[in-house]
C-alpha positions as CSV (number, residue, x, y, z in Angstrom):
1,X,-20.6,74.9,-80.8
2,X,-20.4,72.0,-83.3
3,X,-23.5,73.1,-85.2
4,X,-22.3,76.7,-85.4
5,X,-18.8,75.7,-86.7
6,X,-19.9,72.9,-89.0
7,X,-23.4,74.1,-89.9
8,X,-22.5,75.3,-93.4
9,X,-20.6,72.2,-94.1
10,X,-23.4,69.9,-93.0
11,X,-25.9,71.9,-95.2
12,X,-23.6,71.8,-98.3
13,X,-23.1,68.1,-97.8
14,X,-26.8,67.4,-97.7
15,X,-27.5,69.6,-100.7
16,X,-24.5,68.2,-102.7
17,X,-25.4,64.6,-102.1
18,X,-29.1,65.2,-102.8
19,X,-28.1,66.9,-106.1
20,X,-25.8,64.1,-107.1
21,X,-28.5,61.5,-106.5
22,X,-31.2,63.6,-108.3
23,X,-29.0,64.5,-111.3
24,X,-26.9,61.3,-111.9
25,X,-28.3,58.5,-109.6
26,X,-27.2,56.5,-106.7
27,X,-23.8,55.6,-108.3
28,X,-22.9,59.3,-108.3
29,X,-24.2,59.7,-104.8
30,X,-21.9,56.9,-103.6
31,X,-18.8,58.2,-105.4
32,X,-19.4,61.8,-104.3
33,X,-19.8,60.6,-100.7
34,X,-16.5,58.6,-100.9
35,X,-14.7,61.5,-102.5
36,X,-15.9,63.8,-99.7
37,X,-14.8,61.4,-96.9
38,X,-11.4,61.0,-98.7
39,X,-10.8,64.7,-99.1
40,X,-11.8,65.4,-95.5
41,X,-9.4,62.7,-94.3
42,X,-6.5,63.7,-96.5
43,X,-7.0,67.4,-95.5
44,X,-7.1,66.8,-91.8
45,X,-3.4,67.6,-91.5
46,X,-4.0,70.6,-93.6
47,X,-6.6,71.9,-91.1
48,X,-4.1,71.2,-88.2
49,X,-1.3,73.2,-90.0
50,X,-3.7,76.0,-91.0
51,X,-5.0,76.4,-87.4
52,X,-1.5,76.5,-86.0
53,X,-0.6,79.4,-88.4
54,X,-4.0,81.2,-88.2
55,X,-3.5,81.6,-84.4
56,X,-0.6,84.0,-85.1
57,X,-2.8,86.2,-87.4
58,X,-5.0,89.0,-86.4
59,X,-8.9,88.8,-86.9
60,X,-8.7,90.7,-90.2
61,X,-6.2,88.2,-91.9
62,X,-8.0,85.3,-90.4
63,X,-11.3,86.4,-92.0
64,X,-9.4,87.0,-95.3
65,X,-8.0,83.5,-95.3
66,X,-11.3,81.9,-94.3
67,X,-13.3,83.7,-97.0
68,X,-11.2,84.5,-100.0
69,X,-8.9,81.5,-99.2
70,X,-11.7,79.1,-99.2
71,X,-13.0,80.4,-102.5
72,X,-9.6,79.7,-104.0
73,X,-9.5,76.3,-102.5
74,X,-13.0,75.2,-103.5
75,X,-13.4,76.8,-106.9
76,X,-9.7,77.1,-107.9
77,X,-8.1,73.8,-106.9
78,X,-11.3,71.6,-106.7
79,X,-13.1,72.8,-109.8
80,X,-10.7,74.6,-112.2
81,X,-7.7,72.3,-111.6
82,X,-9.4,69.0,-112.5
83,X,-10.7,70.6,-115.7
84,X,-7.3,71.9,-116.5
85,X,-5.7,68.5,-116.0
86,X,-8.3,66.9,-118.4
87,X,-7.9,69.7,-120.9
88,X,-4.1,69.5,-121.0
89,X,-3.9,65.7,-121.1
90,X,-6.7,65.4,-123.7
91,X,-5.2,68.4,-125.6
92,X,-8.5,70.3,-125.7
93,X,-9.5,73.7,-124.5
94,X,-10.9,74.0,-120.9
95,X,-14.3,75.2,-122.2
96,X,-14.4,72.5,-124.7
97,X,-13.7,69.9,-122.0
98,X,-16.6,71.2,-119.9
99,X,-18.9,71.3,-122.9
100,X,-18.0,67.7,-123.9
101,X,-18.7,66.5,-120.3
102,X,-22.1,68.1,-120.5
103,X,-23.1,67.5,-124.1
104,X,-21.2,64.5,-125.3
105,X,-20.3,62.3,-122.3
106,X,-19.3,59.4,-124.6
107,X,-16.8,61.5,-126.5
108,X,-15.5,63.0,-123.2
109,X,-15.2,59.6,-121.6
110,X,-13.2,58.4,-124.7
111,X,-10.8,61.5,-124.4
112,X,-10.3,60.9,-120.6
113,X,-9.7,57.2,-121.2
114,X,-7.0,58.1,-123.8
115,X,-5.5,60.7,-121.5
116,X,-5.6,58.5,-118.4
117,X,-2.0,57.0,-118.7
118,X,-0.6,60.6,-118.6
119,X,-2.9,61.7,-115.7
120,X,-2.2,58.5,-113.8
121,X,1.6,58.8,-114.2
122,X,1.5,62.5,-113.2
123,X,-0.7,62.0,-110.2
124,X,0.9,58.7,-109.2
125,X,4.3,60.3,-108.9
126,X,3.1,63.4,-107.1
127,X,1.2,61.4,-104.5
128,X,4.1,58.9,-104.2
129,X,6.5,61.7,-103.4
130,X,4.2,63.0,-100.6
131,X,4.0,59.5,-99.2
132,X,7.7,58.7,-99.5
133,X,8.8,62.1,-97.9
134,X,6.4,61.4,-94.9
135,X,7.4,57.7,-94.4
136,X,11.1,58.3,-94.7
137,X,11.2,61.1,-92.2
138,X,12.1,60.5,-88.5
139,X,9.0,61.1,-86.3
140,X,8.4,61.0,-82.6
141,X,5.1,59.4,-83.0
142,X,4.9,56.2,-85.0
143,X,1.8,54.2,-85.9
144,X,3.3,51.1,-87.6
145,X,6.6,51.2,-85.7
146,X,7.8,47.9,-87.2
147,X,7.7,49.5,-90.6
148,X,8.3,53.2,-89.9
149,X,11.3,52.9,-87.7
150,X,13.6,51.1,-90.3
151,X,12.3,53.4,-93.1
152,X,13.1,56.5,-91.1
153,X,16.7,55.3,-90.8
154,X,16.9,54.7,-94.5
155,X,15.5,58.2,-95.0
156,X,18.7,59.8,-93.7
157,X,20.2,59.2,-97.2
158,X,19.9,62.4,-99.2
159,X,17.3,62.4,-102.1
160,X,16.3,58.8,-101.4
161,X,12.6,59.5,-102.0
162,X,13.4,61.0,-105.5
163,X,15.5,58.0,-106.4
164,X,12.8,55.5,-105.3
165,X,10.2,57.4,-107.2
166,X,12.2,57.5,-110.3
167,X,12.9,53.7,-110.1
168,X,9.2,53.1,-109.6
169,X,8.4,55.3,-112.6
170,X,11.0,53.3,-114.8
171,X,9.4,50.0,-113.7
172,X,5.9,51.4,-114.5
173,X,6.9,52.6,-117.9
174,X,8.5,49.1,-118.8
175,X,5.5,47.1,-117.4
176,X,2.1,48.7,-117.1
177,X,2.7,51.4,-119.8
178,X,3.6,49.0,-122.5
179,X,0.0,47.7,-122.5
180,X,-1.8,50.9,-121.4
181,X,-5.6,50.8,-121.5
182,X,-7.1,53.3,-124.1
183,X,-10.4,53.7,-125.7
184,X,-9.3,51.7,-128.8
185,X,-7.6,48.9,-126.9
186,X,-4.1,48.5,-125.4
187,X,-1.2,50.6,-126.7
188,X,2.4,51.3,-125.8
189,X,2.4,54.5,-123.8
190,X,5.9,54.2,-122.3
191,X,7.1,57.6,-123.5
192,X,3.9,59.4,-122.3
193,X,4.1,57.8,-119.0
194,X,7.8,58.7,-118.5
195,X,7.2,62.3,-119.5
196,X,4.1,62.8,-117.4
197,X,5.7,61.0,-114.4
198,X,8.7,63.4,-114.5
199,X,6.3,66.3,-114.8
200,X,4.5,65.1,-111.7
201,X,7.8,64.8,-109.8
202,X,9.0,68.3,-110.9
203,X,5.5,69.8,-109.9
204,X,5.9,68.3,-106.4
205,X,9.4,69.6,-106.0
206,X,8.4,73.1,-107.2
207,X,5.3,73.2,-104.9
208,X,7.4,72.0,-102.0
209,X,10.1,74.6,-102.7
210,X,7.6,77.4,-102.8
211,X,6.2,76.3,-99.4
212,X,9.7,76.2,-97.9
213,X,10.4,79.7,-99.5
214,X,7.4,81.4,-97.9
215,X,8.0,79.6,-94.6
216,X,11.6,80.9,-94.6
217,X,10.3,84.5,-95.4
218,X,7.8,84.2,-92.6
219,X,10.5,83.2,-90.1
220,X,12.6,86.1,-91.2
221,X,9.7,88.6,-90.7
222,X,9.0,87.1,-87.3
223,X,12.7,87.4,-86.2
224,X,12.8,91.0,-87.6
225,X,9.7,91.9,-85.7
226,X,11.1,90.4,-82.5
227,X,14.4,92.3,-82.8
228,X,12.6,95.6,-83.4
229,X,10.5,95.1,-80.2
230,X,13.5,94.2,-78.1
231,X,15.4,97.2,-79.5
232,X,12.5,99.5,-78.6
233,X,12.2,98.0,-75.1
234,X,15.9,98.5,-74.5
235,X,15.7,102.2,-75.5
236,X,12.5,102.7,-73.5
237,X,10.4,103.5,-76.5
238,X,7.2,102.2,-77.9
239,X,7.2,101.1,-81.4
240,X,4.1,100.5,-83.6
241,X,4.2,96.9,-84.8
242,X,1.4,97.5,-87.3
243,X,3.7,97.7,-90.3
244,X,5.8,94.7,-89.3
245,X,2.8,92.7,-88.2
246,X,1.1,93.5,-91.5
247,X,4.2,92.3,-93.4
248,X,4.4,89.1,-91.4
249,X,0.6,88.5,-91.7
250,X,1.0,89.0,-95.5
251,X,3.7,86.4,-95.8
252,X,1.6,84.2,-93.5
253,X,-1.3,84.5,-95.9
254,X,0.9,83.7,-99.0
255,X,2.4,80.8,-97.2
256,X,-1.0,79.4,-96.2
257,X,-2.3,79.7,-99.8
258,X,0.7,77.8,-101.3
259,X,0.5,75.3,-98.5
260,X,-3.3,74.9,-99.0
261,X,-2.7,74.4,-102.8
262,X,-0.1,71.8,-102.1
263,X,-2.4,69.9,-99.7
264,X,-5.2,70.2,-102.4
265,X,-3.1,68.4,-105.0
266,X,-3.3,65.0,-103.2
267,X,-7.1,65.1,-103.0
268,X,-7.5,66.2,-106.6
269,X,-5.0,63.8,-108.0
270,X,-6.3,61.0,-105.8
271,X,-9.9,61.6,-107.1
272,X,-8.8,60.6,-110.6
273,X,-8.1,57.1,-109.2
274,X,-11.8,57.0,-108.2
275,X,-13.6,58.7,-111.1
276,X,-13.0,60.7,-114.3
277,X,-16.2,62.6,-114.0
278,X,-15.1,66.2,-113.4
279,X,-18.5,67.3,-111.9
280,X,-18.7,64.4,-109.4
281,X,-15.1,65.1,-108.6
282,X,-15.6,68.9,-108.1
283,X,-18.7,68.2,-105.9
284,X,-17.1,65.7,-103.7
285,X,-13.9,67.6,-103.3
286,X,-15.8,70.8,-102.8
287,X,-17.8,69.3,-99.9
288,X,-14.5,68.1,-98.4
289,X,-12.9,71.5,-98.7
290,X,-15.8,73.1,-96.7
291,X,-14.9,70.7,-93.8
292,X,-11.3,71.8,-94.0
293,X,-12.5,75.3,-93.3
294,X,-14.7,74.2,-90.5
295,X,-12.0,72.0,-88.9
296,X,-9.6,74.9,-89.1
297,X,-12.0,77.2,-87.3
298,X,-12.7,74.6,-84.7
299,X,-9.1,73.9,-84.1
300,X,-8.4,77.6,-83.7
301,X,-11.2,78.0,-81.1
302,X,-10.8,74.6,-79.3
303,X,-7.5,73.0,-80.3
304,X,-8.7,69.4,-79.6
305,X,-8.7,67.4,-82.8
306,X,-5.0,67.1,-83.0
307,X,-5.3,64.5,-80.1
308,X,-5.9,61.9,-82.8
309,X,-2.2,61.5,-83.5
310,X,-2.3,58.7,-86.0
311,X,-4.7,60.3,-88.4
312,X,-1.9,62.0,-90.2
313,X,-0.3,58.6,-90.7
314,X,-3.5,57.0,-92.0
315,X,-4.0,59.9,-94.5
316,X,-0.5,59.4,-95.8
317,X,-0.8,55.7,-96.1
318,X,-4.0,56.3,-98.0
319,X,-2.1,58.6,-100.3
320,X,0.5,55.9,-100.9
321,X,-2.2,53.4,-101.7
322,X,-3.8,55.9,-104.2
323,X,-0.4,56.4,-105.8
324,X,0.0,52.7,-106.4
325,X,-3.5,52.3,-107.6
326,X,-3.1,55.1,-110.1
327,X,0.0,53.5,-111.6
328,X,-1.7,50.1,-111.8
329,X,-4.7,51.6,-113.6
330,X,-2.5,52.6,-116.5
331,X,-3.0,49.0,-117.7
332,X,-5.7,47.5,-115.4
333,X,-9.1,48.7,-114.5
334,X,-10.0,48.9,-110.8
335,X,-13.4,49.6,-109.4
336,X,-13.7,53.1,-108.0
337,X,-15.5,51.9,-104.9
338,X,-12.5,49.5,-104.1
339,X,-10.2,52.4,-104.6
340,X,-12.2,54.7,-102.4
341,X,-12.8,52.2,-99.7
342,X,-9.1,51.3,-99.3
343,X,-8.3,54.9,-98.4
344,X,-11.3,55.2,-96.1
345,X,-10.5,51.9,-94.3
346,X,-6.8,53.1,-93.7
347,X,-8.0,56.4,-92.3
348,X,-10.6,54.7,-90.2
349,X,-8.1,52.3,-88.8
350,X,-5.7,55.2,-87.9
351,X,-8.6,57.0,-86.2
352,X,-9.5,53.9,-84.2
353,X,-5.9,53.4,-83.2
354,X,-5.7,57.0,-82.0
355,X,-8.8,56.5,-79.8
356,X,-7.3,53.3,-78.4
357,X,-4.0,55.1,-77.7
358,X,-5.8,58.0,-76.0
359,X,-7.7,55.6,-73.7
360,X,-4.5,53.6,-72.9
361,X,-2.6,56.9,-72.1
362,X,-5.5,58.1,-69.9
363,X,-5.7,54.7,-68.2
364,X,-1.9,54.8,-67.5
365,X,-2.3,58.3,-66.1
366,X,-5.0,57.3,-63.8
367,X,-2.9,54.3,-62.6
368,X,0.1,56.6,-61.9
369,X,-2.2,59.0,-59.9
370,X,-3.5,56.0,-57.8
371,X,0.1,54.7,-57.1
372,X,1.2,58.2,-56.0
373,X,-1.9,58.5,-53.8
374,X,-1.1,55.0,-52.3
375,X,2.5,56.0,-51.6
376,X,1.4,59.2,-49.9
377,X,-1.0,57.4,-47.6
């Protein structure tokens, strides 16, 4: 079952890592591996959400999402989007950006270094909003309860996450951005950082808004379908639900695509904190995206991976760490391995905590069963 579901992902992982080592050496191998692990971890909650929605769709729409949808996710978000970010930030055409990366890596590195303050501010604010909206929301399951409980209470204040993000952006612009690292030394990039940071914040709000819009449309279609079925039953008639199911499935597909794109942002933006090499980035994130598909299929068929309840927390803490690192790298250089390992350690810790919790719950369940048996005797 595991091999059948994850076979393609395993194969692409082996080929991708072998190609990275052959083409660019062991440094590329390590970075691609870290990016793959990071993308898989950050997209775990994406797979859980996808699986929950895919269960409502018929076989045709499931196949559409898992084929066309994965092409959009891998080639659109993980390959085209990083190139677009570099092209816009460095003010060059996308084809020119790719050609420079291939033919003139020194010039490309210089352009990306000059564009890094803008990329870091945009990405840092986007990732920070994801983290803040998660940590400020009241949740039944808490990992670090000593921290999450008081923050959830503060989160009841409207627009608090936006206010905190803007304050952090202003502080960043007045500190790190005044001595931003560029190819020619240190320059004042305060205005660039402010503009890019606001753009990142707006992008998050727009993507979040689109997700909410399609989610609402989906709920409307489901309610409409239910009312039609109840009306038909009351009149003793049989109504064909093909049209309504098709409409609902279409909104499901659109909702999933927007949701998948929004989940992809954190991996792509976070990757810039680890490397500026668009081919290493695309390869690592592409490998990770394949596992998202496999995890989604596995969850639909088995529904067991969501038992690791703290993984979502670990992924979001990793996002918060990446956001902070991106903002710091506007002035200071941080090793990509340190950046990548911080995220991997946080996610590994949340996974281990989930395993320990599951064992404790199972043990408590066994003790309860023994107590009941003793009382019965």
